[in-house]
Predicted model as a PDB file, atoms N, CA, C, CB and O in Angstrom, pLDDT in the B-factor column:
MODEL        1                                                                  
ATOM      1  N   MET A   1      30.035 -33.821  -5.865  1.00 51.00           N  
ATOM      2  CA  MET A   1      29.150 -32.812  -5.366  1.00 51.00           C  
ATOM      3  C   MET A   1      27.758 -33.212  -5.269  1.00 51.00           C  
ATOM      4  CB  MET A   1      29.226 -31.666  -6.159  1.00 51.00           C  
ATOM      5  O   MET A   1      26.994 -32.613  -4.512  1.00 51.00           O  
ATOM      6  N   ALA A   2      27.360 -34.238  -6.025  1.00 54.00           N  
ATOM      7  CA  ALA A   2      26.031 -34.821  -6.038  1.00 54.00           C  
ATOM      8  C   ALA A   2      25.815 -35.530  -4.695  1.00 54.00           C  
ATOM      9  CB  ALA A   2      25.854 -35.810  -7.247  1.00 54.00           C  
ATOM     10  O   ALA A   2      24.737 -35.468  -4.105  1.00 54.00           O  
ATOM     11  N   MET A   3      26.839 -36.183  -4.247  1.00 57.00           N  
ATOM     12  CA  MET A   3      26.695 -36.913  -2.985  1.00 57.00           C  
ATOM     13  C   MET A   3      26.437 -35.996  -1.834  1.00 57.00           C  
ATOM     14  CB  MET A   3      27.917 -37.730  -2.703  1.00 57.00           C  
ATOM     15  O   MET A   3      25.618 -36.330  -0.978  1.00 57.00           O  
ATOM     16  N   ALA A   4      27.098 -34.835  -1.755  1.00 57.00           N  
ATOM     17  CA  ALA A   4      26.833 -33.799  -0.660  1.00 57.00           C  
ATOM     18  C   ALA A   4      25.367 -33.399  -0.598  1.00 57.00           C  
ATOM     19  CB  ALA A   4      27.694 -32.500  -0.894  1.00 57.00           C  
ATOM     20  O   ALA A   4      24.786 -33.367   0.486  1.00 57.00           O  
ATOM     21  N   SER A   5      24.740 -33.084  -1.774  1.00 58.00           N  
ATOM     22  CA  SER A   5      23.482 -32.642  -1.850  1.00 58.00           C  
ATOM     23  C   SER A   5      22.480 -33.763  -1.258  1.00 58.00           C  
ATOM     24  CB  SER A   5      23.206 -32.263  -3.294  1.00 58.00           C  
ATOM     25  O   SER A   5      21.501 -33.485  -0.566  1.00 58.00           O  
ATOM     26  N   LYS A   6      22.846 -34.999  -1.609  1.00 60.00           N  
ATOM     27  CA  LYS A   6      21.894 -36.087  -1.152  1.00 60.00           C  
ATOM     28  C   LYS A   6      22.063 -36.244   0.445  1.00 60.00           C  
ATOM     29  CB  LYS A   6      22.233 -37.550  -1.950  1.00 60.00           C  
ATOM     30  O   LYS A   6      21.086 -36.488   1.154  1.00 60.00           O  
ATOM     31  N   ALA A   7      23.292 -36.099   0.937  1.00 55.00           N  
ATOM     32  CA  ALA A   7      23.492 -36.125   2.325  1.00 55.00           C  
ATOM     33  C   ALA A   7      22.712 -35.025   3.016  1.00 55.00           C  
ATOM     34  CB  ALA A   7      24.928 -36.023   2.623  1.00 55.00           C  
ATOM     35  O   ALA A   7      22.142 -35.240   4.086  1.00 55.00           O  
ATOM     36  N   GLU A   8      22.683 -33.893   2.434  1.00 58.00           N  
ATOM     37  CA  GLU A   8      21.973 -32.727   3.070  1.00 58.00           C  
ATOM     38  C   GLU A   8      20.434 -32.975   3.045  1.00 58.00           C  
ATOM     39  CB  GLU A   8      22.327 -31.350   2.297  1.00 58.00           C  
ATOM     40  O   GLU A   8      19.720 -32.597   3.974  1.00 58.00           O  
ATOM     41  N   LYS A   9      19.944 -33.626   1.948  1.00 60.00           N  
ATOM     42  CA  LYS A   9      18.600 -33.866   1.935  1.00 60.00           C  
ATOM     43  C   LYS A   9      18.206 -35.033   2.980  1.00 60.00           C  
ATOM     44  CB  LYS A   9      18.204 -34.193   0.504  1.00 60.00           C  
ATOM     45  O   LYS A   9      17.093 -35.062   3.506  1.00 60.00           O  
ATOM     46  N   ALA A  10      19.095 -35.882   3.208  1.00 60.00           N  
ATOM     47  CA  ALA A  10      18.827 -36.901   4.154  1.00 60.00           C  
ATOM     48  C   ALA A  10      18.791 -36.305   5.688  1.00 60.00           C  
ATOM     49  CB  ALA A  10      19.934 -38.022   3.977  1.00 60.00           C  
ATOM     50  O   ALA A  10      18.100 -36.824   6.565  1.00 60.00           O  
ATOM     51  N   SER A  11      19.548 -35.253   5.884  1.00 74.00           N  
ATOM     52  CA  SER A  11      19.540 -34.727   7.220  1.00 74.00           C  
ATOM     53  C   SER A  11      18.555 -33.592   7.398  1.00 74.00           C  
ATOM     54  CB  SER A  11      20.898 -34.276   7.587  1.00 74.00           C  
ATOM     55  O   SER A  11      18.528 -32.964   8.456  1.00 74.00           O  
ATOM     56  N   LYS A  12      17.737 -33.310   6.380  1.00 80.00           N  
ATOM     57  CA  LYS A  12      16.820 -32.255   6.444  1.00 80.00           C  
ATOM     58  C   LYS A  12      15.580 -32.636   7.355  1.00 80.00           C  
ATOM     59  CB  LYS A  12      16.395 -31.891   5.021  1.00 80.00           C  
ATOM     60  O   LYS A  12      14.990 -33.703   7.189  1.00 80.00           O  
ATOM     61  N   PRO A  13      15.243 -31.798   8.238  1.00 78.00           N  
ATOM     62  CA  PRO A  13      14.068 -32.172   9.188  1.00 78.00           C  
ATOM     63  C   PRO A  13      12.812 -32.340   8.367  1.00 78.00           C  
ATOM     64  CB  PRO A  13      13.807 -31.036  10.331  1.00 78.00           C  
ATOM     65  O   PRO A  13      12.589 -31.756   7.306  1.00 78.00           O  
ATOM     66  N   ASN A  14      11.939 -33.285   9.031  1.00 89.00           N  
ATOM     67  CA  ASN A  14      10.664 -33.492   8.278  1.00 89.00           C  
ATOM     68  C   ASN A  14       9.726 -32.224   8.269  1.00 89.00           C  
ATOM     69  CB  ASN A  14       9.890 -34.701   8.910  1.00 89.00           C  
ATOM     70  O   ASN A  14       9.996 -31.193   8.886  1.00 89.00           O  
ATOM     71  N   VAL A  15       8.676 -32.396   7.559  1.00 91.00           N  
ATOM     72  CA  VAL A  15       7.814 -31.117   7.281  1.00 91.00           C  
ATOM     73  C   VAL A  15       7.247 -30.633   8.616  1.00 91.00           C  
ATOM     74  CB  VAL A  15       6.557 -31.415   6.221  1.00 91.00           C  
ATOM     75  O   VAL A  15       7.155 -29.417   8.783  1.00 91.00           O  
ATOM     76  N   PHE A  16       6.863 -31.463   9.574  1.00 91.00           N  
ATOM     77  CA  PHE A  16       6.300 -31.047  10.785  1.00 91.00           C  
ATOM     78  C   PHE A  16       7.262 -30.235  11.592  1.00 91.00           C  
ATOM     79  CB  PHE A  16       5.837 -32.193  11.535  1.00 91.00           C  
ATOM     80  O   PHE A  16       6.875 -29.228  12.185  1.00 91.00           O  
ATOM     81  N   MET A  17       8.542 -30.654  11.635  1.00 93.00           N  
ATOM     82  CA  MET A  17       9.698 -29.932  12.359  1.00 93.00           C  
ATOM     83  C   MET A  17       9.827 -28.547  11.746  1.00 93.00           C  
ATOM     84  CB  MET A  17      11.126 -30.739  12.224  1.00 93.00           C  
ATOM     85  O   MET A  17       9.962 -27.544  12.446  1.00 93.00           O  
ATOM     86  N   ARG A  18       9.781 -28.520  10.371  1.00 93.00           N  
ATOM     87  CA  ARG A  18      10.014 -27.298   9.666  1.00 93.00           C  
ATOM     88  C   ARG A  18       8.836 -26.250   9.945  1.00 93.00           C  
ATOM     89  CB  ARG A  18      10.153 -27.616   8.134  1.00 93.00           C  
ATOM     90  O   ARG A  18       9.065 -25.051  10.106  1.00 93.00           O  
ATOM     91  N   ILE A  19       7.625 -26.782   9.985  1.00 94.00           N  
ATOM     92  CA  ILE A  19       6.515 -25.914  10.231  1.00 94.00           C  
ATOM     93  C   ILE A  19       6.669 -25.426  11.658  1.00 94.00           C  
ATOM     94  CB  ILE A  19       5.149 -26.631   9.994  1.00 94.00           C  
ATOM     95  O   ILE A  19       6.482 -24.235  11.904  1.00 94.00           O  
ATOM     96  N   GLY A  20       6.995 -26.269  12.594  1.00 94.00           N  
ATOM     97  CA  GLY A  20       7.074 -25.834  13.982  1.00 94.00           C  
ATOM     98  C   GLY A  20       8.187 -24.822  14.134  1.00 94.00           C  
ATOM     99  O   GLY A  20       7.993 -23.869  14.888  1.00 94.00           O  
ATOM    100  N   LEU A  21       9.357 -24.942  13.478  1.00 94.00           N  
ATOM    101  CA  LEU A  21      10.370 -23.932  13.469  1.00 94.00           C  
ATOM    102  C   LEU A  21       9.924 -22.585  12.834  1.00 94.00           C  
ATOM    103  CB  LEU A  21      11.555 -24.465  12.750  1.00 94.00           C  
ATOM    104  O   LEU A  21      10.241 -21.498  13.317  1.00 94.00           O  
ATOM    105  N   PHE A  22       9.164 -22.732  11.715  1.00 96.00           N  
ATOM    106  CA  PHE A  22       8.568 -21.530  11.101  1.00 96.00           C  
ATOM    107  C   PHE A  22       7.662 -20.691  12.109  1.00 96.00           C  
ATOM    108  CB  PHE A  22       7.714 -21.976   9.864  1.00 96.00           C  
ATOM    109  O   PHE A  22       7.789 -19.476  12.268  1.00 96.00           O  
ATOM    110  N   ILE A  23       6.743 -21.482  12.763  1.00 97.00           N  
ATOM    111  CA  ILE A  23       5.890 -20.778  13.819  1.00 97.00           C  
ATOM    112  C   ILE A  23       6.700 -20.217  14.991  1.00 97.00           C  
ATOM    113  CB  ILE A  23       4.832 -21.762  14.395  1.00 97.00           C  
ATOM    114  O   ILE A  23       6.342 -19.175  15.540  1.00 97.00           O  
ATOM    115  N   LYS A  24       7.729 -20.859  15.361  1.00 97.00           N  
ATOM    116  CA  LYS A  24       8.607 -20.401  16.494  1.00 97.00           C  
ATOM    117  C   LYS A  24       9.296 -19.074  16.035  1.00 97.00           C  
ATOM    118  CB  LYS A  24       9.731 -21.549  16.890  1.00 97.00           C  
ATOM    119  O   LYS A  24       9.404 -18.121  16.807  1.00 97.00           O  
ATOM    120  N   GLN A  25       9.761 -19.048  14.746  1.00 97.00           N  
ATOM    121  CA  GLN A  25      10.401 -17.857  14.243  1.00 97.00           C  
ATOM    122  C   GLN A  25       9.432 -16.690  14.119  1.00 97.00           C  
ATOM    123  CB  GLN A  25      11.033 -18.142  12.917  1.00 97.00           C  
ATOM    124  O   GLN A  25       9.810 -15.540  14.345  1.00 97.00           O  
ATOM    125  N   ILE A  26       8.138 -16.988  13.746  1.00 97.00           N  
ATOM    126  CA  ILE A  26       7.151 -15.895  13.584  1.00 97.00           C  
ATOM    127  C   ILE A  26       6.893 -15.282  14.973  1.00 97.00           C  
ATOM    128  CB  ILE A  26       5.786 -16.428  12.930  1.00 97.00           C  
ATOM    129  O   ILE A  26       6.782 -14.065  15.124  1.00 97.00           O  
ATOM    130  N   ILE A  27       6.801 -16.188  16.004  1.00 97.00           N  
ATOM    131  CA  ILE A  27       6.486 -15.754  17.368  1.00 97.00           C  
ATOM    132  C   ILE A  27       7.803 -14.881  17.900  1.00 97.00           C  
ATOM    133  CB  ILE A  27       6.154 -17.124  18.349  1.00 97.00           C  
ATOM    134  O   ILE A  27       7.695 -13.833  18.536  1.00 97.00           O  
ATOM    135  N   ASP A  28       8.890 -15.415  17.576  1.00 96.00           N  
ATOM    136  CA  ASP A  28      10.102 -14.593  18.016  1.00 96.00           C  
ATOM    137  C   ASP A  28      10.158 -13.193  17.424  1.00 96.00           C  
ATOM    138  CB  ASP A  28      11.403 -15.316  17.626  1.00 96.00           C  
ATOM    139  O   ASP A  28      10.573 -12.246  18.091  1.00 96.00           O  
ATOM    140  N   GLU A  29       9.701 -13.054  16.048  1.00 96.00           N  
ATOM    141  CA  GLU A  29       9.698 -11.817  15.396  1.00 96.00           C  
ATOM    142  C   GLU A  29       8.744 -10.923  15.954  1.00 96.00           C  
ATOM    143  CB  GLU A  29       9.471 -11.962  14.038  1.00 96.00           C  
ATOM    144  O   GLU A  29       9.020  -9.745  16.178  1.00 96.00           O  
ATOM    145  N   MET A  30       7.460 -11.510  16.227  1.00 96.00           N  
ATOM    146  CA  MET A  30       6.332 -10.669  16.749  1.00 96.00           C  
ATOM    147  C   MET A  30       6.640 -10.094  18.087  1.00 96.00           C  
ATOM    148  CB  MET A  30       5.044 -11.475  16.851  1.00 96.00           C  
ATOM    149  O   MET A  30       6.127  -9.040  18.461  1.00 96.00           O  
ATOM    150  N   ARG A  31       7.501 -10.802  18.829  1.00 95.00           N  
ATOM    151  CA  ARG A  31       7.871 -10.220  20.138  1.00 95.00           C  
ATOM    152  C   ARG A  31       8.723  -8.909  19.989  1.00 95.00           C  
ATOM    153  CB  ARG A  31       8.672 -11.281  20.967  1.00 95.00           C  
ATOM    154  O   ARG A  31       8.725  -8.058  20.879  1.00 95.00           O  
ATOM    155  N   LYS A  32       9.434  -8.779  18.850  1.00 96.00           N  
ATOM    156  CA  LYS A  32      10.299  -7.661  18.629  1.00 96.00           C  
ATOM    157  C   LYS A  32       9.482  -6.435  18.195  1.00 96.00           C  
ATOM    158  CB  LYS A  32      11.358  -8.013  17.587  1.00 96.00           C  
ATOM    159  O   LYS A  32      10.028  -5.332  18.159  1.00 96.00           O  
ATOM    160  N   VAL A  33       8.219  -6.587  17.872  1.00 94.00           N  
ATOM    161  CA  VAL A  33       7.431  -5.475  17.364  1.00 94.00           C  
ATOM    162  C   VAL A  33       7.119  -4.572  18.446  1.00 94.00           C  
ATOM    163  CB  VAL A  33       6.184  -5.921  16.703  1.00 94.00           C  
ATOM    164  O   VAL A  33       6.792  -5.018  19.546  1.00 94.00           O  
ATOM    165  N   VAL A  34       7.201  -3.251  18.199  1.00 93.00           N  
ATOM    166  CA  VAL A  34       6.939  -2.132  19.168  1.00 93.00           C  
ATOM    167  C   VAL A  34       5.695  -1.458  18.710  1.00 93.00           C  
ATOM    168  CB  VAL A  34       8.143  -1.088  19.258  1.00 93.00           C  
ATOM    169  O   VAL A  34       5.623  -1.005  17.568  1.00 93.00           O  
ATOM    170  N   THR A  35       4.712  -1.375  19.560  1.00 92.00           N  
ATOM    171  CA  THR A  35       3.432  -0.704  19.172  1.00 92.00           C  
ATOM    172  C   THR A  35       3.698   0.877  19.336  1.00 92.00           C  
ATOM    173  CB  THR A  35       2.139  -1.240  20.148  1.00 92.00           C  
ATOM    174  O   THR A  35       4.237   1.330  20.346  1.00 92.00           O  
ATOM    175  N   PRO A  36       3.326   1.584  18.385  1.00 94.00           N  
ATOM    176  CA  PRO A  36       3.492   3.023  18.444  1.00 94.00           C  
ATOM    177  C   PRO A  36       2.520   3.688  19.446  1.00 94.00           C  
ATOM    178  CB  PRO A  36       3.293   3.610  17.055  1.00 94.00           C  
ATOM    179  O   PRO A  36       1.413   3.240  19.744  1.00 94.00           O  
ATOM    180  N   THR A  37       3.075   4.803  19.918  1.00 96.00           N  
ATOM    181  CA  THR A  37       2.213   5.550  20.979  1.00 96.00           C  
ATOM    182  C   THR A  37       1.006   6.249  20.053  1.00 96.00           C  
ATOM    183  CB  THR A  37       3.211   6.808  21.908  1.00 96.00           C  
ATOM    184  O   THR A  37       0.997   6.260  18.822  1.00 96.00           O  
ATOM    185  N   GLY A  38       0.072   6.783  20.858  1.00 95.00           N  
ATOM    186  CA  GLY A  38      -1.078   7.430  20.132  1.00 95.00           C  
ATOM    187  C   GLY A  38      -0.568   8.627  19.393  1.00 95.00           C  
ATOM    188  O   GLY A  38      -1.065   8.927  18.307  1.00 95.00           O  
ATOM    189  N   LYS A  39       0.392   9.321  19.923  1.00 97.00           N  
ATOM    190  CA  LYS A  39       0.808  10.471  19.259  1.00 97.00           C  
ATOM    191  C   LYS A  39       1.684  10.165  17.960  1.00 97.00           C  
ATOM    192  CB  LYS A  39       1.559  11.313  20.244  1.00 97.00           C  
ATOM    193  O   LYS A  39       1.608  10.899  16.974  1.00 97.00           O  
ATOM    194  N   GLU A  40       2.483   9.096  18.003  1.00 97.00           N  
ATOM    195  CA  GLU A  40       3.138   8.632  16.779  1.00 97.00           C  
ATOM    196  C   GLU A  40       2.173   8.137  15.780  1.00 97.00           C  
ATOM    197  CB  GLU A  40       4.116   7.565  17.074  1.00 97.00           C  
ATOM    198  O   GLU A  40       2.294   8.439  14.593  1.00 97.00           O  
ATOM    199  N   LEU A  41       1.216   7.387  16.217  1.00 97.00           N  
ATOM    200  CA  LEU A  41       0.082   6.810  15.325  1.00 97.00           C  
ATOM    201  C   LEU A  41      -0.584   8.054  14.535  1.00 97.00           C  
ATOM    202  CB  LEU A  41      -1.113   5.985  16.290  1.00 97.00           C  
ATOM    203  O   LEU A  41      -0.731   8.073  13.313  1.00 97.00           O  
ATOM    204  N   LEU A  42      -0.933   9.001  15.344  1.00 98.00           N  
ATOM    205  CA  LEU A  42      -1.648  10.193  14.754  1.00 98.00           C  
ATOM    206  C   LEU A  42      -0.705  10.957  13.814  1.00 98.00           C  
ATOM    207  CB  LEU A  42      -2.173  11.174  15.901  1.00 98.00           C  
ATOM    208  O   LEU A  42      -1.143  11.445  12.772  1.00 98.00           O  
ATOM    209  N   GLY A  43       0.535  11.063  14.155  1.00 98.00           N  
ATOM    210  CA  GLY A  43       1.390  11.755  13.192  1.00 98.00           C  
ATOM    211  C   GLY A  43       1.652  11.062  11.904  1.00 98.00           C  
ATOM    212  O   GLY A  43       1.715  11.670  10.835  1.00 98.00           O  
ATOM    213  N   TRP A  44       1.816   9.658  12.036  1.00 97.00           N  
ATOM    214  CA  TRP A  44       1.878   8.984  10.802  1.00 97.00           C  
ATOM    215  C   TRP A  44       0.594   8.918   9.926  1.00 97.00           C  
ATOM    216  CB  TRP A  44       2.309   7.681  11.081  1.00 97.00           C  
ATOM    217  O   TRP A  44       0.673   8.934   8.697  1.00 97.00           O  
ATOM    218  N   ALA A  45      -0.519   8.849  10.547  1.00 98.00           N  
ATOM    219  CA  ALA A  45      -1.754   8.912   9.896  1.00 98.00           C  
ATOM    220  C   ALA A  45      -1.956  10.244   9.075  1.00 98.00           C  
ATOM    221  CB  ALA A  45      -2.822   8.741  10.921  1.00 98.00           C  
ATOM    222  O   ALA A  45      -2.327  10.233   7.901  1.00 98.00           O  
ATOM    223  N   VAL A  46      -1.674  11.426   9.808  1.00 98.00           N  
ATOM    224  CA  VAL A  46      -1.732  12.671   9.251  1.00 98.00           C  
ATOM    225  C   VAL A  46      -0.719  12.817   8.091  1.00 98.00           C  
ATOM    226  CB  VAL A  46      -1.520  13.669  10.301  1.00 98.00           C  
ATOM    227  O   VAL A  46      -1.024  13.438   7.073  1.00 98.00           O  
ATOM    228  N   ALA A  47       0.441  12.261   8.250  1.00 98.00           N  
ATOM    229  CA  ALA A  47       1.497  12.286   7.109  1.00 98.00           C  
ATOM    230  C   ALA A  47       0.986  11.498   5.897  1.00 98.00           C  
ATOM    231  CB  ALA A  47       2.915  11.641   7.594  1.00 98.00           C  
ATOM    232  O   ALA A  47       1.195  11.901   4.752  1.00 98.00           O  
ATOM    233  N   CYS A  48       0.357  10.438   6.146  1.00 98.00           N  
ATOM    234  CA  CYS A  48      -0.150   9.566   4.987  1.00 98.00           C  
ATOM    235  C   CYS A  48      -1.338  10.217   4.387  1.00 98.00           C  
ATOM    236  CB  CYS A  48      -0.541   8.093   5.449  1.00 98.00           C  
ATOM    237  O   CYS A  48      -1.528  10.077   3.179  1.00 98.00           O  
ATOM    238  N   PHE A  49      -2.126  10.889   5.080  1.00 98.00           N  
ATOM    239  CA  PHE A  49      -3.257  11.709   4.484  1.00 98.00           C  
ATOM    240  C   PHE A  49      -2.743  12.862   3.696  1.00 98.00           C  
ATOM    241  CB  PHE A  49      -4.201  12.249   5.578  1.00 98.00           C  
ATOM    242  O   PHE A  49      -3.278  13.115   2.616  1.00 98.00           O  
ATOM    243  N   ILE A  50      -1.785  13.561   4.124  1.00 98.00           N  
ATOM    244  CA  ILE A  50      -1.254  14.711   3.440  1.00 98.00           C  
ATOM    245  C   ILE A  50      -0.528  14.146   2.068  1.00 98.00           C  
ATOM    246  CB  ILE A  50      -0.199  15.535   4.455  1.00 98.00           C  
ATOM    247  O   ILE A  50      -0.629  14.732   0.991  1.00 98.00           O  
ATOM    248  N   PHE A  51       0.137  13.054   2.238  1.00 98.00           N  
ATOM    249  CA  PHE A  51       0.777  12.501   1.004  1.00 98.00           C  
ATOM    250  C   PHE A  51      -0.152  12.083   0.013  1.00 98.00           C  
ATOM    251  CB  PHE A  51       1.624  11.375   1.295  1.00 98.00           C  
ATOM    252  O   PHE A  51       0.136  12.250  -1.172  1.00 98.00           O  
ATOM    253  N   VAL A  52      -1.342  11.508   0.379  1.00 98.00           N  
ATOM    254  CA  VAL A  52      -2.420  11.014  -0.560  1.00 98.00           C  
ATOM    255  C   VAL A  52      -3.013  12.307  -1.229  1.00 98.00           C  
ATOM    256  CB  VAL A  52      -3.611  10.130   0.250  1.00 98.00           C  
ATOM    257  O   VAL A  52      -3.300  12.305  -2.426  1.00 98.00           O  
ATOM    258  N   LEU A  53      -3.193  13.432  -0.414  1.00 98.00           N  
ATOM    259  CA  LEU A  53      -3.784  14.571  -1.050  1.00 98.00           C  
ATOM    260  C   LEU A  53      -2.864  15.263  -1.953  1.00 98.00           C  
ATOM    261  CB  LEU A  53      -4.274  15.496  -0.075  1.00 98.00           C  
ATOM    262  O   LEU A  53      -3.318  15.870  -2.923  1.00 98.00           O  
ATOM    263  N   LEU A  54      -1.496  15.219  -1.693  1.00 98.00           N  
ATOM    264  CA  LEU A  54      -0.495  15.814  -2.619  1.00 98.00           C  
ATOM    265  C   LEU A  54      -0.460  14.960  -3.782  1.00 98.00           C  
ATOM    266  CB  LEU A  54       0.920  15.955  -2.006  1.00 98.00           C  
ATOM    267  O   LEU A  54      -0.381  15.531  -4.870  1.00 98.00           O  
ATOM    268  N   LEU A  55      -0.505  13.664  -3.759  1.00 98.00           N  
ATOM    269  CA  LEU A  55      -0.578  12.732  -4.871  1.00 98.00           C  
ATOM    270  C   LEU A  55      -1.726  12.988  -5.815  1.00 98.00           C  
ATOM    271  CB  LEU A  55      -0.677  11.361  -4.358  1.00 98.00           C  
ATOM    272  O   LEU A  55      -1.637  13.011  -7.042  1.00 98.00           O  
ATOM    273  N   MET A  56      -2.838  13.181  -5.081  1.00 98.00           N  
ATOM    274  CA  MET A  56      -4.127  13.323  -5.809  1.00 98.00           C  
ATOM    275  C   MET A  56      -4.092  14.718  -6.616  1.00 98.00           C  
ATOM    276  CB  MET A  56      -5.402  13.271  -4.735  1.00 98.00           C  
ATOM    277  O   MET A  56      -4.662  14.831  -7.702  1.00 98.00           O  
ATOM    278  N   ALA A  57      -3.437  15.690  -6.054  1.00 98.00           N  
ATOM    279  CA  ALA A  57      -3.393  17.064  -6.668  1.00 98.00           C  
ATOM    280  C   ALA A  57      -2.444  16.869  -7.858  1.00 98.00           C  
ATOM    281  CB  ALA A  57      -2.858  18.260  -5.608  1.00 98.00           C  
ATOM    282  O   ALA A  57      -2.711  17.409  -8.932  1.00 98.00           O  
ATOM    283  N   PHE A  58      -1.339  16.112  -7.706  1.00 98.00           N  
ATOM    284  CA  PHE A  58      -0.318  15.980  -8.777  1.00 98.00           C  
ATOM    285  C   PHE A  58      -0.988  15.269  -9.922  1.00 98.00           C  
ATOM    286  CB  PHE A  58       0.979  15.189  -8.291  1.00 98.00           C  
ATOM    287  O   PHE A  58      -0.822  15.692 -11.066  1.00 98.00           O  
ATOM    288  N   VAL A  59      -1.703  14.260  -9.693  1.00 98.00           N  
ATOM    289  CA  VAL A  59      -2.330  13.376 -10.778  1.00 98.00           C  
ATOM    290  C   VAL A  59      -3.447  14.228 -11.370  1.00 98.00           C  
ATOM    291  CB  VAL A  59      -2.926  11.921 -10.188  1.00 98.00           C  
ATOM    292  O   VAL A  59      -3.597  14.168 -12.590  1.00 98.00           O  
ATOM    293  N   THR A  60      -4.193  14.958 -10.703  1.00 98.00           N  
ATOM    294  CA  THR A  60      -5.176  15.811 -11.230  1.00 98.00           C  
ATOM    295  C   THR A  60      -4.574  16.906 -12.219  1.00 98.00           C  
ATOM    296  CB  THR A  60      -5.905  16.456 -10.069  1.00 98.00           C  
ATOM    297  O   THR A  60      -5.072  17.149 -13.318  1.00 98.00           O  
ATOM    298  N   ALA A  61      -3.458  17.530 -11.711  1.00 98.00           N  
ATOM    299  CA  ALA A  61      -2.729  18.510 -12.582  1.00 98.00           C  
ATOM    300  C   ALA A  61      -2.276  17.897 -13.854  1.00 98.00           C  
ATOM    301  CB  ALA A  61      -1.522  19.087 -11.871  1.00 98.00           C  
ATOM    302  O   ALA A  61      -2.462  18.438 -14.944  1.00 98.00           O  
ATOM    303  N   MET A  62      -1.692  16.786 -13.701  1.00 98.00           N  
ATOM    304  CA  MET A  62      -1.101  15.998 -14.915  1.00 98.00           C  
ATOM    305  C   MET A  62      -2.255  15.725 -15.877  1.00 98.00           C  
ATOM    306  CB  MET A  62      -0.390  14.551 -14.460  1.00 98.00           C  
ATOM    307  O   MET A  62      -2.127  15.978 -17.074  1.00 98.00           O  
ATOM    308  N   ASP A  63      -3.393  15.207 -15.367  1.00 97.00           N  
ATOM    309  CA  ASP A  63      -4.515  14.899 -16.263  1.00 97.00           C  
ATOM    310  C   ASP A  63      -5.076  16.114 -16.903  1.00 97.00           C  
ATOM    311  CB  ASP A  63      -5.599  14.193 -15.532  1.00 97.00           C  
ATOM    312  O   ASP A  63      -5.373  16.087 -18.098  1.00 97.00           O  
ATOM    313  N   PHE A  64      -5.235  17.163 -16.190  1.00 97.00           N  
ATOM    314  CA  PHE A  64      -5.728  18.469 -16.780  1.00 97.00           C  
ATOM    315  C   PHE A  64      -4.737  19.014 -17.716  1.00 97.00           C  
ATOM    316  CB  PHE A  64      -6.018  19.525 -15.699  1.00 97.00           C  
ATOM    317  O   PHE A  64      -5.131  19.434 -18.804  1.00 97.00           O  
ATOM    318  N   GLY A  65      -3.513  19.051 -17.413  1.00 96.00           N  
ATOM    319  CA  GLY A  65      -2.421  19.565 -18.270  1.00 96.00           C  
ATOM    320  C   GLY A  65      -2.342  18.778 -19.521  1.00 96.00           C  
ATOM    321  O   GLY A  65      -2.389  19.366 -20.601  1.00 96.00           O  
ATOM    322  N   LEU A  66      -2.220  17.446 -19.454  1.00 96.00           N  
ATOM    323  CA  LEU A  66      -2.120  16.608 -20.597  1.00 96.00           C  
ATOM    324  C   LEU A  66      -3.364  16.736 -21.504  1.00 96.00           C  
ATOM    325  CB  LEU A  66      -1.919  15.181 -20.155  1.00 96.00           C  
ATOM    326  O   LEU A  66      -3.242  16.805 -22.727  1.00 96.00           O  
ATOM    327  N   GLY A  67      -4.458  16.763 -20.936  1.00 95.00           N  
ATOM    328  CA  GLY A  67      -5.625  16.933 -21.609  1.00 95.00           C  
ATOM    329  C   GLY A  67      -5.712  18.225 -22.385  1.00 95.00           C  
ATOM    330  O   GLY A  67      -6.219  18.239 -23.506  1.00 95.00           O  
ATOM    331  N   LYS A  68      -5.224  19.321 -21.806  1.00 95.00           N  
ATOM    332  CA  LYS A  68      -5.192  20.647 -22.510  1.00 95.00           C  
ATOM    333  C   LYS A  68      -4.195  20.458 -23.690  1.00 95.00           C  
ATOM    334  CB  LYS A  68      -4.723  21.889 -21.498  1.00 95.00           C  
ATOM    335  O   LYS A  68      -4.476  20.845 -24.824  1.00 95.00           O  
ATOM    336  N   LEU A  69      -3.055  19.868 -23.390  1.00 95.00           N  
ATOM    337  CA  LEU A  69      -2.038  19.675 -24.417  1.00 95.00           C  
ATOM    338  C   LEU A  69      -2.450  18.845 -25.629  1.00 95.00           C  
ATOM    339  CB  LEU A  69      -0.875  19.050 -23.807  1.00 95.00           C  
ATOM    340  O   LEU A  69      -2.059  19.137 -26.759  1.00 95.00           O  
ATOM    341  N   VAL A  70      -3.249  17.801 -25.375  1.00 95.00           N  
ATOM    342  CA  VAL A  70      -3.786  16.959 -26.459  1.00 95.00           C  
ATOM    343  C   VAL A  70      -4.809  17.801 -27.276  1.00 95.00           C  
ATOM    344  CB  VAL A  70      -4.470  15.636 -25.868  1.00 95.00           C  
ATOM    345  O   VAL A  70      -4.842  17.787 -28.507  1.00 95.00           O  
ATOM    346  N   MET A  71      -5.630  18.525 -26.499  1.00 94.00           N  
ATOM    347  CA  MET A  71      -6.598  19.358 -27.218  1.00 94.00           C  
ATOM    348  C   MET A  71      -5.907  20.478 -28.185  1.00 94.00           C  
ATOM    349  CB  MET A  71      -7.522  20.061 -26.137  1.00 94.00           C  
ATOM    350  O   MET A  71      -6.332  20.763 -29.304  1.00 94.00           O  
ATOM    351  N   TRP A  72      -4.839  21.026 -27.595  1.00 93.00           N  
ATOM    352  CA  TRP A  72      -3.993  22.045 -28.402  1.00 93.00           C  
ATOM    353  C   TRP A  72      -3.382  21.399 -29.553  1.00 93.00           C  
ATOM    354  CB  TRP A  72      -2.855  22.693 -27.557  1.00 93.00           C  
ATOM    355  O   TRP A  72      -3.395  21.973 -30.642  1.00 93.00           O  
ATOM    356  N   VAL A  73      -2.816  20.187 -29.398  1.00 94.00           N  
ATOM    357  CA  VAL A  73      -2.120  19.570 -30.475  1.00 94.00           C  
ATOM    358  C   VAL A  73      -3.017  19.034 -31.651  1.00 94.00           C  
ATOM    359  CB  VAL A  73      -1.325  18.468 -29.911  1.00 94.00           C  
ATOM    360  O   VAL A  73      -2.755  19.216 -32.840  1.00 94.00           O  
ATOM    361  N   PHE A  74      -4.073  18.373 -31.188  1.00 91.00           N  
ATOM    362  CA  PHE A  74      -4.884  17.718 -32.164  1.00 91.00           C  
ATOM    363  C   PHE A  74      -6.286  18.460 -32.350  1.00 91.00           C  
ATOM    364  CB  PHE A  74      -5.080  16.236 -31.731  1.00 91.00           C  
ATOM    365  O   PHE A  74      -7.141  18.025 -33.122  1.00 91.00           O  
ATOM    366  N   GLY A  75      -6.436  19.495 -31.662  1.00 82.00           N  
ATOM    367  CA  GLY A  75      -7.656  20.344 -31.952  1.00 82.00           C  
ATOM    368  C   GLY A  75      -8.924  19.754 -31.332  1.00 82.00           C  
ATOM    369  O   GLY A  75     -10.004  20.326 -31.476  1.00 82.00           O  
TER     370      GLY A  75                                                      
ENDMDL                                                                          
END                                                                             
């Protein structure tokens, strides 16, 4: 089994070929990216804004509620 791994290392492309392959793969993946329309972009932005507001409200309620609980328990 040790000989097989040495043979694989010997056939491994050099560092410049690997970097070139990596860049080619990046370019191939970037060609698959689809730009959202303005309507889609606005919809996702509004959804994120609403989610952040809801999360802020939840954290504020937890902070207030746990603060009141601690004051009730410990005086």
